[in-house]
MARBA-3410 file (N, C-alpha, C, O; in Angstrom, 1 decimal):
134
0.4,-1.3,-0.1,-0.1,-0.3,0.1,0.8,1.2,0.0,1.9,1.2,0.6 ~ 0.5,2.2,-0.7,1.0,3.6,-1.1,0.6,4.8,-0.3,-0.6,5.3,-0.4 ~ 1.8,5.2,0.8,1.4,6.4,1.4,2.1,7.7,0.8,3.3,8.0,0.6 ~ 1.0,8.3,0.6,1.7,9.7,-0.1,1.0,10.9,0.8,-0.1,11.0,1.2 ~ 2.2,11.7,1.1,1.8,13.1,2.2,2.7,14.0,1.8,3.9,13.9,2.0
1.9,15.0,1.2,2.6,16.5,1.0,2.9,17.4,1.7,2.1,18.2,2.2 ~ 4.1,17.6,2.0,4.3,18.9,3.0,4.3,20.1,2.4,4.7,20.2,1.2 ~ 3.9,21.0,3.2,4.0,22.5,3.0,4.8,22.8,4.3,4.6,22.0,5.2 ~ 5.4,23.5,4.5,6.1,24.1,5.4,6.1,25.5,5.9,6.8,26.4,5.4 ~ 5.2,25.7,6.9,5.2,27.1,7.1,6.4,28.0,7.3,6.3,29.2,7.0
7.0,27.7,7.8,8.4,28.1,8.5,9.4,28.0,7.3,10.4,28.6,7.7 ~ 9.5,27.5,6.3,10.2,27.4,5.3,9.7,28.7,3.8,8.6,29.1,3.6 ~ 10.8,28.9,3.2,10.6,29.9,2.0,9.1,29.2,1.4,8.9,28.0,1.4 ~ 8.4,30.1,1.0,7.1,29.7,0.5,7.5,29.7,-1.2,8.4,30.3,-1.7 ~ 6.5,28.8,-1.9,6.6,28.9,-3.5,6.3,30.0,-3.7,5.7,30.7,-3.0
7.1,30.5,-5.3,6.4,31.7,-5.4,5.3,31.7,-6.0,4.9,30.6,-6.5 ~ 4.6,32.9,-6.0,2.9,32.9,-6.5,2.7,31.9,-7.6,1.9,31.0,-7.7 ~ 3.8,32.4,-8.7,3.6,31.9,-9.8,3.7,29.9,-10.0,3.3,29.1,-11.0 ~ 4.3,29.6,-8.8,4.6,28.2,-8.6,3.5,27.3,-8.0,2.6,27.8,-7.3 ~ 3.6,26.4,-8.4,2.5,25.3,-7.5,3.3,24.1,-7.0,3.6,23.3,-7.9
3.6,23.7,-5.9,4.3,22.7,-5.7,3.8,22.6,-3.7,3.1,23.2,-3.0 ~ 4.8,21.3,-3.5,4.7,21.1,-2.0,6.2,21.3,-2.0,6.9,21.2,-3.0 ~ 6.8,21.6,-0.6,8.0,21.5,0.1,8.5,19.9,-0.5,9.4,19.6,-1.3 ~ 7.5,19.3,0.2,8.2,17.7,0.1,7.1,16.9,-0.4,5.9,17.3,-0.5 ~ 7.3,15.6,-0.9,6.2,14.7,-1.0,6.6,13.4,-0.5,7.8,13.1,-0.7
5.9,12.7,0.0,6.6,11.1,1.4,5.9,10.2,0.4,4.8,10.4,-0.2 ~ 6.8,9.2,0.3,5.8,7.9,-0.3,6.9,7.0,0.1,8.1,7.0,-0.3 ~ 6.3,6.1,1.0,6.4,4.5,1.6,8.0,4.9,1.8,8.8,4.5,1.0 ~ 8.4,5.6,2.8,9.6,6.0,3.4,10.6,6.8,2.7,11.7,7.1,3.1 ~ 10.1,7.2,1.4,11.1,8.2,0.6,10.4,9.6,1.0,9.2,9.6,1.4
10.9,10.4,0.8,10.9,11.9,1.0,11.4,12.8,-0.1,12.6,13.0,-0.1 ~ 10.8,13.3,-1.0,11.5,14.0,-2.3,11.2,15.5,-2.1,10.1,16.1,-2.0 ~ 12.5,16.0,-2.0,12.3,17.8,-1.2,12.6,18.6,-2.7,13.6,18.6,-3.3 ~ 11.3,19.4,-2.9,11.8,20.4,-3.9,12.9,21.2,-4.1,13.4,21.5,-3.1 ~ 13.5,21.6,-5.0,14.7,22.0,-5.3,14.4,23.7,-4.5,13.4,24.4,-4.8
15.5,24.0,-3.5,15.6,25.0,-2.6,16.3,26.3,-3.2,17.5,26.1,-3.4 ~ 16.1,27.2,-3.5,17.0,28.5,-3.6,17.1,29.1,-2.3,16.4,28.8,-1.3 ~ 18.2,30.1,-2.3,18.5,30.6,-1.2,18.0,31.8,-0.6,18.7,32.6,0.1 ~ 16.7,31.9,-0.9,15.8,32.6,-0.4,15.7,32.4,1.2,15.7,31.3,1.8 ~ 15.6,33.4,1.7,15.5,33.8,3.2,13.9,33.4,3.7,12.9,34.1,3.4
13.9,32.2,4.5,12.5,31.8,5.1,11.9,32.5,6.0,10.8,32.1,6.4 ~ 12.5,33.6,6.4,11.9,34.4,7.5,11.7,35.9,6.9,11.2,36.9,7.5 ~ 12.1,35.9,5.8,11.8,37.3,4.5,12.0,36.7,3.3,13.1,36.7,2.7 ~ 11.0,36.4,2.8,11.3,35.4,1.4,11.4,36.5,0.2,11.7,36.2,-1.0 ~ 11.0,37.8,0.5,10.9,38.7,-0.7,12.0,39.4,-0.8,12.2,40.3,-1.6
13.2,39.1,0.4,14.3,40.1,0.8,15.3,39.6,-0.5,15.6,38.4,-0.9 ~ 15.7,40.6,-0.8,17.1,40.2,-2.0,18.0,38.8,-1.2,18.2,38.4,-0.1 ~ 18.3,38.5,-2.6,19.3,37.2,-1.9,20.6,37.5,-1.2,21.1,38.6,-1.6 ~ 21.3,36.8,-0.4,22.4,37.4,0.1,23.8,37.1,-1.0,23.7,36.5,-2.1 ~ 24.7,37.4,-0.7,25.8,37.6,-1.9,26.9,36.4,-1.4,27.4,36.2,-0.3
26.9,35.7,-2.9,28.3,35.0,-2.4,27.5,33.5,-2.8,26.3,33.5,-2.8 ~ 28.1,32.4,-3.0,27.8,30.7,-3.3,27.9,30.4,-2.0,26.9,29.8,-1.5 ~ 29.2,30.5,-1.0,28.9,30.0,0.3,27.9,30.4,1.1,27.4,29.5,1.7 ~ 27.3,32.0,1.3,26.0,32.4,1.6,24.8,31.9,1.4,24.1,31.6,2.4 ~ 24.5,31.8,-0.1,23.6,31.3,-0.8,23.6,30.0,-0.6,22.4,29.7,-0.4
24.5,28.9,-0.6,24.5,27.9,-0.3,23.8,27.4,1.4,23.0,26.6,1.8 ~ 24.5,28.2,2.0,23.8,27.9,3.5,22.4,28.4,3.5,21.7,27.9,4.4 ~ 21.8,29.4,2.8,20.4,29.8,2.9,19.7,28.3,2.2,18.7,27.7,2.7 ~ 20.3,27.9,1.3,19.3,26.7,0.7,19.2,25.7,2.0,18.3,25.3,2.7 ~ 20.3,25.7,2.1,20.8,24.4,3.5,19.5,24.8,4.5,18.7,23.9,4.7
19.2,26.1,5.3,18.6,26.3,6.2,17.1,25.9,5.7,16.3,25.2,6.4 ~ 17.0,26.5,4.2,15.4,25.9,3.9,15.0,24.2,3.8,14.0,23.6,4.0 ~ 16.3,23.8,3.6,16.2,22.1,3.6,16.3,21.6,4.9,15.8,20.5,5.3 ~ 16.9,22.2,5.6,17.0,21.5,7.5,15.4,21.9,8.0,14.9,21.4,9.0 ~ 14.7,22.9,7.3,13.2,23.4,8.1,12.7,22.0,7.6,12.5,21.1,8.3
12.5,22.0,6.0,11.9,21.0,5.6,11.7,19.8,6.0,10.6,19.2,6.3 ~ 13.0,19.4,6.2,13.5,18.0,6.4,12.8,17.6,8.2,12.2,16.6,8.6 ~ 13.2,18.9,9.0,12.5,18.5,10.5,11.1,18.4,10.6,10.6,17.7,11.4 ~ 10.3,19.4,9.5,9.2,19.2,9.6,8.2,17.6,8.9,7.1,17.1,8.9 ~ 9.3,17.3,8.3,8.9,15.9,7.7,9.4,14.9,8.7,9.2,13.7,8.4
10.1,15.1,9.8,10.6,14.1,10.3,11.7,13.3,9.8,11.8,12.1,10.0 ~ 12.4,14.2,9.1,14.0,13.2,8.7,14.7,14.3,8.8,14.5,15.5,9.1 ~ 15.8,13.6,8.6,17.4,14.8,9.0,18.4,14.5,7.8,18.2,13.5,7.1 ~ 19.3,15.3,7.4,20.1,14.9,6.4,20.8,13.7,6.3,21.2,13.2,5.3 ~ 21.1,13.3,7.3,21.6,11.6,7.6,20.7,10.7,6.6,21.2,9.7,6.1
19.4,11.0,6.4,18.7,10.4,5.7,18.8,10.4,4.1,18.2,9.8,3.2 ~ 19.5,11.4,4.1,19.7,11.7,2.6,20.1,10.6,1.8,21.1,10.0,2.2 ~ 19.5,10.1,0.5,20.5,9.0,-0.5,20.9,9.6,-1.5,21.9,9.1,-2.1 ~ 20.0,11.2,-2.3,20.6,11.6,-3.4,20.4,13.2,-3.2,19.4,13.8,-2.6 ~ 21.3,13.8,-3.6,21.2,15.2,-3.7,21.9,15.5,-5.2,22.8,14.8,-5.7
21.2,16.5,-5.6,21.2,17.6,-6.8,21.8,19.0,-6.6,21.0,19.8,-6.0 ~ 22.9,19.3,-7.0,23.0,20.7,-6.8,23.1,21.4,-8.3,23.7,20.7,-9.1 ~ 22.7,22.5,-8.6,22.2,23.5,-9.7,23.0,24.8,-9.4,22.6,25.6,-8.5 ~ 24.1,25.0,-10.1,25.3,25.9,-9.9,25.0,26.7,-11.6,25.1,26.0,-12.7 ~ 24.8,28.1,-11.4,24.6,29.2,-12.3,26.0,29.5,-13.0,26.2,30.0,-14.1
27.2,29.1,-12.0,28.7,29.7,-12.6,29.2,28.4,-11.9,29.6,28.4,-10.7 ~ 29.2,27.2,-12.8,29.7,26.2,-12.6,31.2,25.9,-11.6,31.5,25.4,-10.6 ~ 32.0,26.7,-12.8,33.7,27.0,-12.9,33.7,27.5,-11.9,34.0,26.7,-11.0 ~ 33.3,28.8,-11.5,34.0,29.5,-10.4,33.1,29.2,-9.1,33.7,29.4,-8.0 ~ 32.0,28.8,-9.1,31.6,28.3,-8.0,31.6,26.9,-7.0,31.4,26.8,-5.8
32.1,25.9,-8.0,32.2,24.4,-7.7,32.8,24.3,-6.0,32.3,23.9,-5.0 ~ 33.9,24.9,-6.3,34.7,24.8,-4.9,34.4,25.5,-3.8,34.5,24.9,-2.7 ~ 33.9,26.8,-3.9,33.0,27.3,-2.7,31.8,26.6,-2.3,31.6,26.5,-1.0 ~ 30.9,26.1,-3.1,29.6,24.8,-2.4,30.3,24.1,-1.9,29.9,24.0,-0.7 ~ 31.3,23.5,-2.2,31.9,22.3,-1.8,32.5,22.7,-0.2,32.4,21.8,0.7
32.9,23.6,0.0,32.9,24.1,1.5,32.0,24.3,2.2,32.2,24.4,3.4 ~ 31.0,24.5,1.7,29.4,24.4,2.5,29.0,23.1,2.5,28.3,22.7,3.4 ~ 29.4,22.2,1.5,28.6,20.9,1.7,29.2,19.9,2.8,28.7,19.0,3.5 ~ 30.6,20.4,2.7,31.1,19.1,3.7,30.6,19.8,5.0,30.9,19.0,5.8 ~ 30.2,20.5,5.4,29.8,21.3,6.8,28.5,20.3,7.1,28.3,19.8,8.3
27.8,20.0,6.0,26.7,19.5,6.3,26.2,18.1,5.7,25.1,17.5,5.7 ~ 27.5,17.6,5.0,27.9,16.2,4.9,29.2,15.7,5.2,29.9,15.5,4.3 ~ 29.7,15.5,6.3,31.0,15.3,6.7,31.6,13.9,5.9,31.0,12.8,5.8 ~ 32.8,14.4,5.6,33.4,13.0,4.6,33.9,12.0,5.6,34.8,11.3,5.4 ~ 33.1,12.1,7.3,34.0,10.8,8.2,32.7,10.1,8.0,32.7,9.0,8.6
31.5,10.4,7.4,30.5,9.6,7.1,30.0,9.1,5.9,30.6,9.5,4.9 ~ 28.8,8.1,5.7,28.4,7.9,4.4,28.0,9.1,4.0,27.4,9.9,4.7 ~ 28.3,9.3,2.7,27.9,10.6,1.7,26.7,10.0,0.9,26.8,8.9,0.4 ~ 25.6,10.7,0.8,24.6,10.5,-0.4,25.2,10.8,-1.9,26.1,11.5,-2.3 ~ 24.3,9.8,-2.6,25.0,10.0,-4.2,24.6,11.4,-4.7,23.6,12.0,-4.2
25.3,12.0,-5.6,25.3,13.3,-5.9,25.6,13.4,-7.3,26.3,12.6,-8.0 ~ 24.6,14.8,-7.7,25.1,15.2,-9.2,25.0,16.7,-9.0,24.1,17.3,-8.5 ~ 26.0,17.2,-9.6,26.0,18.8,-9.6,26.2,18.9,-11.0,26.8,18.2,-11.8 ~ 25.4,20.1,-11.3,25.0,20.5,-12.9,25.0,21.8,-13.2,24.0,22.5,-12.9 ~ 25.9,22.3,-13.7,25.9,23.9,-14.4,25.0,24.0,-15.2,24.9,23.2,-16.1
23.9,25.3,-14.8,22.9,25.6,-15.6,23.4,27.1,-16.2,24.5,27.7,-16.0 ~ 22.3,27.6,-17.1,22.4,29.1,-17.7,21.8,29.9,-16.6,22.5,30.8,-16.3 ~ 20.5,29.5,-15.8,19.8,30.1,-15.2,19.1,29.8,-14.0,18.9,28.6,-13.9 ~ 18.7,30.5,-13.0,17.9,29.9,-12.0,16.8,31.3,-11.8,16.8,32.5,-12.2 ~ 16.0,30.4,-10.8,15.1,31.8,-10.4,15.8,32.9,-9.3,16.6,32.7,-8.4
15.3,33.7,-9.7,15.9,35.0,-8.8,16.8,35.5,-9.1,17.1,36.6,-8.6 ~ 17.7,34.8,-10.2,18.9,35.1,-10.4,20.3,34.2,-9.3,21.5,34.5,-9.2 ~ 19.7,33.2,-8.7,20.4,33.0,-7.6,21.6,32.1,-8.2,21.8,31.9,-9.4 ~ 22.5,31.7,-7.2,23.7,31.2,-7.8,23.5,29.6,-7.7,24.2,28.9,-8.5 ~ 22.5,29.1,-6.7,22.4,27.7,-6.4,21.0,27.3,-6.3,20.2,28.2,-6.2
20.6,26.3,-6.2,19.3,25.5,-5.9,19.9,24.2,-5.6,21.0,23.8,-6.1 ~ 19.2,23.7,-4.8,19.6,22.1,-4.2,18.3,21.4,-3.7,17.6,21.6,-2.8 ~ 18.2,20.3,-4.9,17.0,19.5,-4.3,17.2,17.9,-3.9,17.9,17.3,-4.8 ~ 16.9,17.3,-3.2,17.0,15.6,-2.7,16.3,15.0,-2.3,15.3,15.5,-1.7 ~ 16.5,13.7,-2.4,16.1,12.5,-1.7,16.2,11.9,-0.6,17.3,11.5,-0.2
15.1,11.7,0.1,15.5,11.0,1.8,14.9,9.6,1.5,14.2,9.3,0.6 ~ 15.5,8.7,2.6,14.9,7.6,2.9,14.7,7.2,4.1,15.8,7.6,4.6 ~ 14.0,6.6,5.1,14.2,6.0,6.2,12.9,5.2,6.1,11.9,5.5,5.5 ~ 13.1,4.0,7.1,12.0,2.7,7.4,11.2,3.2,8.4,10.3,2.5,8.8
END
């Protein structure tokens, strides 16, 4: 039997008015977290912070709030996908933030990092992920 729960998280950055989605969808122990931009969840209309490190941290702030609401943690991540607007310039800077959230001394999730031409709100980074727990 398949159970599907759609999660909208009041204290995470809300979807833009033109977008229609849940922050995460859960099905049989799997949690699919929608791509998170570096919007400030406490002031979603505020200008984005500057720099790849600050924007990456803001993405993880949103992700942590969504995971906590759904009863998951980063340790449940099995796959993470990162979209970088300036891949060559920002790959190393993003990794300095990534290792804070996914330390090298524990099992790491599968990962894909993609360079893209543009992201919403002119962001430098967007992150989505898939988690699993029994």
